[in-house]
N, CA, C and O atoms as a GROMACS GRO file, in nm:
protein
  476
    1MET      N    1  -0.710  -2.083   0.090
    1MET     CA    2  -0.667  -2.024   0.215
    1MET      C    3  -0.724  -1.973   0.310
    1MET      O    4  -0.815  -1.891   0.306
    2SER      N    5  -0.639  -2.052   0.462
    2SER     CA    6  -0.771  -1.958   0.607
    2SER      C    7  -0.713  -1.846   0.651
    2SER      O    8  -0.590  -1.844   0.645
    3PRO      N    9  -0.776  -1.738   0.701
    3PRO     CA   10  -0.684  -1.619   0.798
    3PRO      C   11  -0.698  -1.714   0.903
    3PRO      O   12  -0.746  -1.822   0.936
    4VAL      N   13  -0.623  -1.605   0.942
    4VAL     CA   14  -0.495  -1.681   1.075
    4VAL      C   15  -0.610  -1.661   1.183
    4VAL      O   16  -0.679  -1.559   1.194
    5LEU      N   17  -0.618  -1.790   1.270
    5LEU     CA   18  -0.698  -1.779   1.390
    5LEU      C   19  -0.706  -1.628   1.412
    5LEU      O   20  -0.623  -1.560   1.351
    6GLY      N   21  -0.826  -1.544   1.520
    6GLY     CA   22  -0.807  -1.424   1.557
    6GLY      C   23  -0.826  -1.327   1.439
    6GLY      O   24  -0.849  -1.214   1.483
    7ALA      N   25  -0.826  -1.330   1.363
    7ALA     CA   26  -0.718  -1.234   1.271
    7ALA      C   27  -0.840  -1.168   1.225
    7ALA      O   28  -0.934  -1.241   1.193
    8ARG      N   29  -0.861  -0.974   1.213
    8ARG     CA   30  -0.981  -0.966   1.119
    8ARG      C   31  -0.929  -0.903   0.998
    8ARG      O   32  -0.842  -0.818   0.977
    9THR      N   33  -1.031  -0.988   0.906
    9THR     CA   34  -0.977  -0.979   0.736
    9THR      C   35  -1.052  -0.884   0.729
    9THR      O   36  -1.170  -0.849   0.739
   10TRP      N   37  -0.875  -0.823   0.692
   10TRP     CA   38  -0.930  -0.646   0.620
   10TRP      C   39  -0.991  -0.601   0.475
   10TRP      O   40  -1.044  -0.497   0.437
   11CYS      N   41  -0.961  -0.726   0.410
   11CYS     CA   42  -0.894  -0.709   0.256
   11CYS      C   43  -0.812  -0.878   0.219
   11CYS      O   44  -0.704  -0.930   0.246
   12SER      N   45  -0.943  -0.919   0.141
   12SER     CA   46  -0.893  -0.966   0.012
   12SER      C   47  -0.912  -1.038  -0.136
   12SER      O   48  -0.994  -1.129  -0.133
   13ARG      N   49  -0.866  -1.020  -0.232
   13ARG     CA   50  -0.815  -1.055  -0.347
   13ARG      C   51  -0.763  -1.159  -0.397
   13ARG      O   52  -0.648  -1.196  -0.372
   14ILE      N   53  -0.849  -1.225  -0.482
   14ILE     CA   54  -0.815  -1.328  -0.621
   14ILE      C   55  -0.745  -1.252  -0.720
   14ILE      O   56  -0.762  -1.167  -0.808
   15ILE      N   57  -0.628  -1.347  -0.643
   15ILE     CA   58  -0.542  -1.387  -0.797
   15ILE      C   59  -0.486  -1.532  -0.828
   15ILE      O   60  -0.451  -1.616  -0.744
   16ASP      N   61  -0.483  -1.548  -0.999
   16ASP     CA   62  -0.459  -1.630  -1.051
   16ASP      C   63  -0.572  -1.782  -1.025
   16ASP      O   64  -0.534  -1.899  -1.024
   17GLY      N   65  -0.697  -1.738  -1.010
   17GLY     CA   66  -0.763  -1.884  -0.939
   17GLY      C   67  -0.793  -1.867  -0.780
   17GLY      O   68  -0.876  -1.909  -0.699
   18LYS      N   69  -0.648  -1.758  -0.783
   18LYS     CA   70  -0.662  -1.810  -0.535
   18LYS      C   71  -0.751  -1.677  -0.521
   18LYS      O   72  -0.824  -1.608  -0.592
   19GLU      N   73  -0.706  -1.678  -0.394
   19GLU     CA   74  -0.774  -1.586  -0.299
   19GLU      C   75  -0.665  -1.544  -0.190
   19GLU      O   76  -0.586  -1.607  -0.119
   20VAL      N   77  -0.688  -1.443  -0.203
   20VAL     CA   78  -0.559  -1.386  -0.119
   20VAL      C   79  -0.553  -1.262  -0.057
   20VAL      O   80  -0.527  -1.149  -0.099
   21ILE      N   81  -0.594  -1.325   0.096
   21ILE     CA   82  -0.623  -1.256   0.199
   21ILE      C   83  -0.514  -1.173   0.346
   21ILE      O   84  -0.450  -1.227   0.437
   22ILE      N   85  -0.536  -1.024   0.309
   22ILE     CA   86  -0.459  -0.983   0.361
   22ILE      C   87  -0.531  -0.930   0.505
   22ILE      O   88  -0.630  -0.857   0.500
   23GLY      N   89  -0.467  -0.975   0.644
   23GLY     CA   90  -0.591  -0.966   0.767
   23GLY      C   91  -0.404  -0.937   0.876
   23GLY      O   92  -0.292  -0.957   0.831
   24PHE      N   93  -0.430  -0.903   0.974
   24PHE     CA   94  -0.391  -0.886   1.084
   24PHE      C   95  -0.498  -0.873   1.256
   24PHE      O   96  -0.609  -0.827   1.284
   25GLU      N   97  -0.388  -0.942   1.334
   25GLU     CA   98  -0.460  -0.963   1.456
   25GLU      C   99  -0.499  -0.801   1.482
   25GLU      O  100  -0.413  -0.726   1.437
   26GLU      N  101  -0.606  -0.739   1.540
   26GLU     CA  102  -0.625  -0.643   1.621
   26GLU      C  103  -0.780  -0.654   1.704
   26GLU      O  104  -0.879  -0.720   1.671
   27SER      N  105  -0.768  -0.596   1.782
   27SER     CA  106  -0.841  -0.620   1.935
   27SER      C  107  -1.031  -0.586   1.857
   27SER      O  108  -1.053  -0.584   1.736
   28ASP      N  109  -1.136  -0.564   1.964
   28ASP     CA  110  -1.258  -0.641   1.882
   28ASP      C  111  -1.260  -0.416   1.959
   28ASP      O  112  -1.354  -0.356   1.906
   29SER      N  113  -1.214  -0.366   2.013
   29SER     CA  114  -1.270  -0.211   2.030
   29SER      C  115  -1.215  -0.099   1.902
   29SER      O  116  -1.266   0.000   1.850
   30THR      N  117  -1.104  -0.163   1.887
   30THR     CA  118  -0.983  -0.144   1.740
   30THR      C  119  -1.121  -0.174   1.614
   30THR      O  120  -1.193  -0.073   1.607
   31TYR      N  121  -1.152  -0.248   1.553
   31TYR     CA  122  -1.252  -0.271   1.485
   31TYR      C  123  -1.339  -0.187   1.499
   31TYR      O  124  -1.354  -0.078   1.443
   32ALA      N  125  -1.419  -0.254   1.601
   32ALA     CA  126  -1.518  -0.152   1.631
   32ALA      C  127  -1.503  -0.025   1.597
   32ALA      O  128  -1.602   0.030   1.549
   33LYS      N  129  -1.424   0.024   1.607
   33LYS     CA  130  -1.404   0.173   1.598
   33LYS      C  131  -1.409   0.202   1.448
   33LYS      O  132  -1.501   0.249   1.381
   34LEU      N  133  -1.244   0.145   1.401
   34LEU     CA  134  -1.295   0.133   1.280
   34LEU      C  135  -1.328   0.124   1.227
   34LEU      O  136  -1.272   0.186   1.135
   35LEU      N  137  -1.470   0.039   1.173
   35LEU     CA  138  -1.667   0.016   1.102
   35LEU      C  139  -1.660   0.164   1.141
   35LEU      O  140  -1.621   0.240   1.053
   36ILE      N  141  -1.695   0.220   1.269
   36ILE     CA  142  -1.755   0.300   1.303
   36ILE      C  143  -1.726   0.446   1.219
   36ILE      O  144  -1.807   0.522   1.166
   37LYS      N  145  -1.570   0.455   1.228
   37LYS     CA  146  -1.545   0.567   1.163
   37LYS      C  147  -1.548   0.508   1.024
   37LYS      O  148  -1.580   0.603   0.951
   38LEU      N  149  -1.536   0.428   0.970
   38LEU     CA  150  -1.528   0.468   0.804
   38LEU      C  151  -1.718   0.440   0.732
   38LEU      O  152  -1.763   0.429   0.618
   39LYS      N  153  -1.760   0.438   0.826
   39LYS     CA  154  -1.935   0.443   0.803
   39LYS      C  155  -1.962   0.614   0.836
   39LYS      O  156  -2.045   0.694   0.792
   40HIS      N  157  -1.866   0.623   0.923
   40HIS     CA  158  -1.883   0.791   0.935
   40HIS      C  159  -1.860   0.858   0.801
   40HIS      O  160  -1.942   0.927   0.742
   41GLU      N  161  -1.748   0.831   0.765
   41GLU     CA  162  -1.653   0.835   0.662
   41GLU      C  163  -1.741   0.816   0.495
   41GLU      O  164  -1.758   0.906   0.412
   42GLY      N  165  -1.765   0.735   0.489
   42GLY     CA  166  -1.907   0.684   0.389
   42GLY      C  167  -1.852   0.572   0.342
   42GLY      O  168  -1.924   0.504   0.269
   43ILE      N  169  -1.734   0.531   0.365
   43ILE     CA  170  -1.642   0.435   0.248
   43ILE      C  171  -1.641   0.310   0.339
   43ILE      O  172  -1.666   0.293   0.458
   44THR      N  173  -1.593   0.210   0.212
   44THR     CA  174  -1.640   0.042   0.278
   44THR      C  175  -1.512   0.047   0.333
   44THR      O  176  -1.441   0.147   0.320
   45LYS      N  177  -1.462  -0.093   0.415
   45LYS     CA  178  -1.303  -0.160   0.434
   45LYS      C  179  -1.269  -0.119   0.283
   45LYS      O  180  -1.223  -0.008   0.254
   46ARG      N  181  -1.302  -0.243   0.167
   46ARG     CA  182  -1.216  -0.208   0.080
   46ARG      C  183  -1.154  -0.083   0.042
   46ARG      O  184  -1.035  -0.062   0.018
   47GLU      N  185  -1.242  -0.009   0.040
   47GLU     CA  186  -1.234   0.116  -0.008
   47GLU      C  187  -1.082   0.168   0.055
   47GLU      O  188  -0.964   0.159   0.021
   48PHE      N  189  -1.143   0.217   0.145
   48PHE     CA  190  -1.018   0.250   0.293
   48PHE      C  191  -0.904   0.129   0.206
   48PHE      O  192  -0.856   0.167   0.099
   49PHE      N  193  -0.880   0.042   0.238
   49PHE     CA  194  -0.766  -0.004   0.268
   49PHE      C  195  -0.694  -0.029   0.120
   49PHE      O  196  -0.592  -0.095   0.140
   50ARG      N  197  -0.713   0.006  -0.037
   50ARG     CA  198  -0.747   0.038  -0.149
   50ARG      C  199  -0.627   0.118  -0.138
   50ARG      O  200  -0.510   0.115  -0.177
   51GLY      N  201  -0.735   0.215  -0.042
   51GLY     CA  202  -0.663   0.372  -0.103
   51GLY      C  203  -0.603   0.358   0.026
   51GLY      O  204  -0.676   0.300   0.107
   52VAL      N  205  -0.557   0.373   0.043
   52VAL     CA  206  -0.401   0.317   0.145
   52VAL      C  207  -0.285   0.224   0.058
   52VAL      O  208  -0.165   0.239   0.033
   53VAL      N  209  -0.369   0.136   0.030
   53VAL     CA  210  -0.212   0.061  -0.054
   53VAL      C  211  -0.112   0.098  -0.257
   53VAL      O  212  -0.018   0.073  -0.333
   54GLY      N  213  -0.302   0.214  -0.217
   54GLY     CA  214  -0.282   0.314  -0.341
   54GLY      C  215  -0.223   0.357  -0.344
   54GLY      O  216  -0.143   0.333  -0.435
   55ALA      N  217  -0.193   0.479  -0.241
   55ALA     CA  218  -0.168   0.595  -0.211
   55ALA      C  219   0.038   0.548  -0.173
   55ALA      O  220   0.124   0.615  -0.229
   56PHE      N  221   0.064   0.469  -0.108
   56PHE     CA  222   0.158   0.399  -0.109
   56PHE      C  223   0.247   0.390  -0.188
   56PHE      O  224   0.357   0.444  -0.199
   57LEU      N  225   0.180   0.298  -0.259
   57LEU     CA  226   0.241   0.223  -0.429
   57LEU      C  227   0.283   0.370  -0.484
   57LEU      O  228   0.383   0.400  -0.550
   58GLU      N  229   0.216   0.421  -0.454
   58GLU     CA  230   0.220   0.528  -0.595
   58GLU      C  231   0.270   0.596  -0.530
   58GLU      O  232   0.291   0.700  -0.591
   59ASP      N  233   0.320   0.602  -0.394
   59ASP     CA  234   0.467   0.765  -0.359
   59ASP      C  235   0.386   0.889  -0.292
   59ASP      O  236   0.456   0.981  -0.249
   60ASN      N  237   0.247   0.901  -0.279
   60ASN     CA  238   0.206   0.994  -0.269
   60ASN      C  239   0.286   1.108  -0.129
   60ASN      O  240   0.304   1.104  -0.007
   61PRO      N  241   0.309   1.188  -0.230
   61PRO     CA  242   0.339   1.278  -0.102
   61PRO      C  243   0.287   1.290   0.089
   61PRO      O  244   0.359   1.278   0.188
   62SER      N  245   0.156   1.316   0.081
   62SER     CA  246   0.130   1.332   0.165
   62SER      C  247   0.062   1.163   0.242
   62SER      O  248  -0.010   1.169   0.342
   63PHE      N  249   0.096   1.033   0.183
   63PHE     CA  250   0.082   0.909   0.284
   63PHE      C  251   0.276   0.944   0.316
   63PHE      O  252   0.257   0.974   0.434
   64LEU      N  253   0.385   0.956   0.305
   64LEU     CA  254   0.499   0.946   0.248
   64LEU      C  255   0.516   1.022   0.403
   64LEU      O  256   0.535   0.952   0.502
   65ALA      N  257   0.507   1.156   0.411
   65ALA     CA  258   0.522   1.283   0.497
   65ALA      C  259   0.436   1.122   0.642
   65ALA      O  260   0.482   1.079   0.747
   66TYR      N  261   0.347   1.099   0.590
   66TYR     CA  262   0.240   1.058   0.710
   66TYR      C  263   0.315   0.918   0.795
   66TYR      O  264   0.335   0.890   0.914
   67LEU      N  265   0.342   0.852   0.666
   67LEU     CA  266   0.387   0.704   0.716
   67LEU      C  267   0.541   0.715   0.741
   67LEU      O  268   0.591   0.611   0.783
   68LEU      N  269   0.654   0.855   0.719
   68LEU     CA  270   0.764   0.917   0.791
   68LEU      C  271   0.723   0.925   0.909
   68LEU      O  272   0.791   0.872   0.996
   69ASP      N  273   0.632   0.976   0.934
   69ASP     CA  274   0.610   1.060   1.072
   69ASP      C  275   0.606   0.873   1.176
   69ASP      O  276   0.689   0.829   1.255
   70PHE      N  277   0.482   0.815   1.130
   70PHE     CA  278   0.456   0.728   1.227
   70PHE      C  279   0.586   0.627   1.203
   70PHE      O  280   0.553   0.522   1.258
   71LYS      N  281   0.727   0.610   1.142
   71LYS     CA  282   0.824   0.549   1.191
   71LYS      C  283   0.884   0.592   1.275
   71LYS      O  284   0.951   0.537   1.363
   72LYS      N  285   0.865   0.694   1.254
   72LYS     CA  286   0.930   0.803   1.418
   72LYS      C  287   0.906   0.772   1.485
   72LYS      O  288   0.986   0.737   1.572
   73ARG      N  289   0.729   0.754   1.499
   73ARG     CA  290   0.669   0.731   1.640
   73ARG      C  291   0.753   0.663   1.698
   73ARG      O  292   0.823   0.674   1.799
   74LYS      N  293   0.725   0.545   1.569
   74LYS     CA  294   0.706   0.378   1.682
   74LYS      C  295   0.851   0.275   1.660
   74LYS      O  296   0.858   0.152   1.654
   75ASN      N  297   0.994   0.414   1.650
   75ASN     CA  298   1.102   0.386   1.670
   75ASN      C  299   1.102   0.371   1.496
   75ASN      O  300   1.061   0.480   1.455
   76LEU      N  301   1.126   0.292   1.393
   76LEU     CA  302   1.156   0.244   1.298
   76LEU      C  303   1.222   0.310   1.217
   76LEU      O  304   1.276   0.254   1.122
   77TYR      N  305   1.229   0.433   1.237
   77TYR     CA  306   1.303   0.507   1.116
   77TYR      C  307   1.489   0.540   1.170
   77TYR      O  308   1.538   0.593   1.270
   78THR      N  309   1.558   0.469   1.030
   78THR     CA  310   1.700   0.532   1.106
   78THR      C  311   1.750   0.568   0.966
   78THR      O  312   1.765   0.514   0.856
   79LYS      N  313   1.776   0.729   1.046
   79LYS     CA  314   1.851   0.770   0.906
   79LYS      C  315   1.900   0.788   0.760
   79LYS      O  316   1.866   0.855   0.663
   80THR      N  317   2.005   0.687   0.794
   80THR     CA  318   2.041   0.623   0.660
   80THR      C  319   1.984   0.502   0.550
   80THR      O  320   2.023   0.476   0.436
   81LYS      N  321   1.863   0.433   0.640
   81LYS     CA  322   1.792   0.381   0.553
   81LYS      C  323   1.659   0.456   0.470
   81LYS      O  324   1.600   0.417   0.369
   82GLN      N  325   1.642   0.553   0.537
   82GLN     CA  326   1.543   0.741   0.507
   82GLN      C  327   1.692   0.733   0.338
   82GLN      O  328   1.741   0.664   0.248
   83LYS      N  329   1.691   0.818   0.383
   83LYS     CA  330   1.896   0.815   0.280
   83LYS      C  331   1.794   0.772   0.178
   83LYS      O  332   1.696   0.831   0.133
   84ILE      N  333   1.839   0.659   0.157
   84ILE     CA  334   1.839   0.582   0.115
   84ILE      C  335   1.767   0.535   0.012
   84ILE      O  336   1.807   0.489  -0.095
   85LEU      N  337   1.611   0.554   0.067
   85LEU     CA  338   1.449   0.522   0.084
   85LEU      C  339   1.424   0.671  -0.054
   85LEU      O  340   1.360   0.682  -0.159
   86ASP      N  341   1.523   0.769   0.035
   86ASP     CA  342   1.471   0.926  -0.103
   86ASP      C  343   1.580   0.903  -0.178
   86ASP      O  344   1.544   0.962  -0.280
   87LYS      N  345   1.668   0.869  -0.199
   87LYS     CA  346   1.752   0.876  -0.307
   87LYS      C  347   1.624   0.767  -0.450
   87LYS      O  348   1.578   0.770  -0.564
   88GLU      N  349   1.629   0.709  -0.353
   88GLU     CA  350   1.607   0.593  -0.454
   88GLU      C  351   1.400   0.644  -0.570
   88GLU      O  352   1.342   0.627  -0.678
   89ARG      N  353   1.386   0.708  -0.437
   89ARG     CA  354   1.250   0.836  -0.512
   89ARG      C  355   1.293   0.924  -0.623
   89ARG      O  356   1.224   0.948  -0.722
   90LYS      N  357   1.381   0.960  -0.607
   90LYS     CA  358   1.395   1.069  -0.678
   90LYS      C  359   1.436   1.072  -0.726
   90LYS      O  360   1.452   1.182  -0.779
   91VAL      N  361   1.555   0.896  -0.803
   91VAL     CA  362   1.600   0.893  -0.980
   91VAL      C  363   1.469   0.856  -0.953
   91VAL      O  364   1.405   0.960  -0.935
   92SER      N  365   1.380   0.735  -0.939
   92SER     CA  366   1.275   0.693  -1.034
   92SER      C  367   1.182   0.794  -1.044
   92SER      O  368   1.070   0.770  -1.088
   93TYR      N  369   1.218   0.916  -1.004
   93TYR     CA  370   1.096   0.995  -1.027
   93TYR      C  371   1.152   1.081  -1.173
   93TYR      O  372   1.087   1.097  -1.276
   94ASN      N  373   1.245   1.111  -1.154
   94ASN     CA  374   1.386   1.180  -1.244
   94ASN      C  375   1.369   1.102  -1.391
   94ASN      O  376   1.368   1.164  -1.497
   95THR      N  377   1.354   0.961  -1.383
   95THR     CA  378   1.401   0.855  -1.502
   95THR      C  379   1.260   0.854  -1.497
   95THR      O  380   1.258   0.843  -1.620
   96GLU      N  381   1.134   0.854  -1.466
   96GLU     CA  382   1.017   0.863  -1.528
   96GLU      C  383   0.932   0.999  -1.566
   96GLU      O  384   0.813   0.989  -1.595
   97LYS      N  385   0.988   1.106  -1.564
   97LYS     CA  386   1.002   1.271  -1.578
   97LYS      C  387   1.119   1.296  -1.758
   97LYS      O  388   1.111   1.369  -1.856
   98GLN      N  389   1.196   1.207  -1.719
   98GLN     CA  390   1.303   1.195  -1.842
   98GLN      C  391   1.284   1.141  -1.940
   98GLN      O  392   1.332   1.174  -2.048
   99MET      N  393   1.195   1.028  -1.914
   99MET     CA  394   1.121   0.974  -2.008
   99MET      C  395   0.995   1.022  -2.102
   99MET      O  396   0.958   1.044  -2.217
  100GLY      N  397   0.955   1.022  -1.956
  100GLY     CA  398   0.802   1.095  -2.062
  100GLY      C  399   0.738   1.067  -1.985
  100GLY      O  400   0.658   1.157  -1.958
  101LEU      N  401   0.727   0.960  -1.913
  101LEU     CA  402   0.639   0.829  -1.896
  101LEU      C  403   0.530   0.924  -1.768
  101LEU      O  404   0.533   1.034  -1.712
  102SER      N  405   0.450   0.816  -1.770
  102SER     CA  406   0.283   0.858  -1.703
  102SER      C  407   0.246   0.709  -1.635
  102SER      O  408   0.220   0.595  -1.672
  103LYS      N  409   0.259   0.773  -1.531
  103LYS     CA  410   0.219   0.634  -1.388
  103LYS      C  411   0.129   0.551  -1.535
  103LYS      O  412   0.198   0.470  -1.598
  104ASP      N  413   0.022   0.566  -1.570
  104ASP     CA  414  -0.065   0.471  -1.637
  104ASP      C  415   0.090   0.423  -1.757
  104ASP      O  416   0.116   0.313  -1.805
  105ASP      N  417   0.154   0.537  -1.770
  105ASP     CA  418   0.269   0.442  -1.885
  105ASP      C  419   0.398   0.292  -1.782
  105ASP      O  420   0.454   0.183  -1.793
  106VAL      N  421   0.386   0.337  -1.747
  106VAL     CA  422   0.476   0.246  -1.611
  106VAL      C  423   0.419   0.200  -1.612
  106VAL      O  424   0.434   0.150  -1.723
  107ASN      N  425   0.286   0.131  -1.549
  107ASN     CA  426   0.193   0.032  -1.563
  107ASN      C  427   0.186  -0.088  -1.631
  107ASN      O  428   0.184  -0.210  -1.615
  108GLU      N  429   0.184   0.012  -1.725
  108GLU     CA  430   0.197  -0.101  -1.934
  108GLU      C  431   0.231  -0.137  -1.897
  108GLU      O  432   0.177  -0.238  -1.852
  109LEU      N  433   0.430  -0.096  -1.847
  109LEU     CA  434   0.527  -0.169  -1.893
  109LEU      C  435   0.543  -0.284  -1.817
  109LEU      O  436   0.604  -0.384  -1.855
  110PHE      N  437   0.464  -0.261  -1.660
  110PHE     CA  438   0.533  -0.395  -1.608
  110PHE      C  439   0.392  -0.514  -1.617
  110PHE      O  440   0.387  -0.635  -1.601
  111ASP      N  441   0.286  -0.409  -1.652
  111ASP     CA  442   0.225  -0.525  -1.723
  111ASP      C  443   0.239  -0.613  -1.799
  111ASP      O  444   0.213  -0.733  -1.785
  112MET      N  445   0.312  -0.516  -1.950
  112MET     CA  446   0.393  -0.643  -2.072
  112MET      C  447   0.512  -0.715  -2.010
  112MET      O  448   0.523  -0.819  -2.074
  113PHE      N  449   0.634  -0.708  -1.888
  113PHE     CA  450   0.694  -0.734  -1.866
  113PHE      C  451   0.629  -0.865  -1.817
  113PHE      O  452   0.645  -0.974  -1.872
  114ASP      N  453   0.520  -0.833  -1.658
  114ASP     CA  454   0.465  -1.001  -1.620
  114ASP      C  455   0.347  -1.100  -1.752
  114ASP      O  456   0.292  -1.209  -1.763
  115GLU      N  457   0.360  -0.995  -1.812
  115GLU     CA  458   0.260  -1.178  -1.904
  115GLU      C  459   0.398  -1.218  -2.012
  115GLU      O  460   0.394  -1.316  -2.087
  116GLU      N  461   0.541  -1.104  -2.000
  116GLU     CA  462   0.607  -1.213  -2.140
  116GLU      C  463   0.690  -1.350  -1.927
  116GLU      O  464   0.745  -1.457  -1.900
  117LEU      N  465   0.644  -1.246  -1.871
  117LEU     CA  466   0.723  -1.373  -1.788
  117LEU      C  467   0.646  -1.462  -1.702
  117LEU      O  468   0.695  -1.511  -1.600
  118GLY      N  469   0.519  -1.486  -1.743
  118GLY     CA  470   0.391  -1.582  -1.709
  118GLY      C  471   0.373  -1.538  -1.506
  118GLY      O  472   0.335  -1.607  -1.412
  119VAL      N  473   0.418  -1.406  -1.514
  119VAL     CA  474   0.411  -1.392  -1.335
  119VAL      C  475   0.253  -1.380  -1.375
  119VAL      O  476   0.168  -1.365  -1.287
   0.00000   0.00000   0.00000
């Protein structure tokens, strides 16, 4: 798989022997600013994006608050959709709590499902 022409490759990963590349187009100046800030923070692009994706997938409250603010600033926010998302997160959290499942337990269950389905 080759990256999009002109795109900055921000993260890559090998899944089932195939490399999956996550990339998007951005200006050279924005890319340079990102590299400078990451160097200043002492983290790599890979660490940064894994952290951001992890925070998103784990429903990190601080990240979700930022995401909500971002969606409002970019006019991507709708109250109806946000109510649905909030309700789904609450149900998910309550289900995990009622069943006494940790994040590791949930991840283990998904791994087992993946194995059974051959994914």
